[in-house]
N, C-alpha and C positions, 0 to 999 in steps of 0.2 A: 504494500500500500504506500503510495507516495506521501510525502509530507513537505511542508514549507518550513525551512529553518533559516536562521540568520547566518550570514557568512561565518565560516570557521576555518581556522588553520588545520584542524583535524582532517579535513577533506582535501588537502593540497594535491595529492596524487590523483584523486578522483576528479577534481576540478581541472587539472592539467589534461587528463584524458578527454574530457568533454571539450576543452579548448582546442586540442589538437584535432578532434573530429570535425570541428567547424572549418578548420583549414586556415592558412595564413591570409591575412588581410581581410577576412570576412568579419563584418560587425556582428557582435554577439549581444543583441538587445537584452536588457535585464540584469546585466552583471556590473555595469558602471565602470567597465574597463576602458581606460584612455590609452592612446598610442604610446605614451611614455611610461606606462606602468610596467614595472619589472616583476613578473609573477613566477618566473622559473625557479629561482632559488628560494629556500625556506624563509630566509630573512626578508627578501623582497615581497614574497607572498604575504608574510605576516604584516608587513608595513601596509600593503594594499588592503588587507582585510581590516586592519585598524582604522584606515581612512574611511572605508565603507561604513563601519559601525559608528564612527564618529559623526558621519553625516546624518545618521538616524537620530542621534542625540541632539542634533542642531535644532530640533523642534520644527517650528513652522517653515524655516528656510531649508530644511534638510530633505533627506530622501531615505525611504525605507527599502532595503534590499532583502530579498528572500531567495534562497536556492530551492529548486525543486529536486528532492532527493528521494531515492528508493533503494533500500539495501546498501547504503553508503555509496551509491552511484549518483553522481550529479547529472540530472537529466535536463536542467534548464535553469533559467533565472528570471526574476520579475522585480521591477523597481517601481516604487510609488514616489513621485516627486510631491513634496508637501506644498509647493506653490505652483501656480499655473505655468506651463511651458508651451511654447509654440510647437515643440516636438511631441507633445502629448504628456499627459500626467502620469501615465503608466506605460512602461515598455517591458516587453517580455520576449524570450526566445527559448526554443526547445531544440536540443541537439538533434541532428538529422536522424540518428538511429532510434530516437524516442518519439518521433512525430507520428501523428495519426492515432494516438491513444486518448485524446481528449485532455491531455495534461494542461495545455494552455487555458482551455475553458475552465477547468477546475481551479487552476492557480489564480486566474483573473477573478473568479468568483470569491475566492478567499481574500484576495487583496482588496476587493471592494469593501469587505468587512473592516479591514485596517483603515481604509479611507474614511469610512463612517466614524470609526473610533477617534480619528483626528479631527472630526467635525466638518469634513468635506462633504459637499452635497451635490456637486456637479463636476464631472470629469471629462476631459478631452482625450480621446485615443486616436492615434494616427497609424495608418498602415499604407504600404504601397498599393496602388490600384490593382496590380496583378497578384497580390497576395490574398487569394480568395480564402485560404485557411484562416488567416488572421482576421479577415473581415467577418467570417462566420463565427469565430471565437468571440469577437466583440458583440456581434448581434445576439448571440446566445446569452450574453450577460446584460442585455437591455440596451445595447448601443443603437442609436438612431443616427443614420447618415445625415450629416449637416451639409457637407459640400465636398467637392473634389478640387484640389488646388494643384497648380504647377509649382513645385518647389525645386530647390537646387539639387535634390536627389531624384527628381522625376515626379510624375503624378502621384498624389497621395489622397486617400480617402480620410476624411475627418469625421469622427463620430463623437456624439455626446452621450454620456450615461448619467442620468439623474438618479441619485441614490435615495432610496426610501429607508426610513429607520428600521423597518422590519423585513427588508428584502432578503430572501434566502439566496445563498450562493448557487450557481449553476452546477449541475452534476456532470460527471464525466461521460455519461451515456448519450 
């Protein structure tokens, strides 16, 4: 059974395995990885994880990172920005070998609960026009298509999710 956990140095090897599966130069949404981050060495990885957890403690200006883990295997990541962002308030990614299981839908539903706990009531989610799996994930969690914009990264769908206090998370089925 998958679970959402905070970033941890305990899963360094498992995280590197997921990172390698994505391949070089591919953006891994949901992990907060920046081009200059050094994650190969234990000390570099520990510094990076400390930075991620520090952003969550930053309160309203921060970001909550969660890893999607099953049997100590990192399957993906999801990030909730605490303040509005033109790139979306939640970003997520599932490693290629774990796609098609409903993990993104499940994780997004759980992260909406964290957004409610922070007092957020309306979120922007963005995905590439051609990313039909991500569009379906957003729609399963109540996303309503707002518009399609031409961005520096190509055409993007922009969705809004309005959170209800008693809204139940989406299932993985």
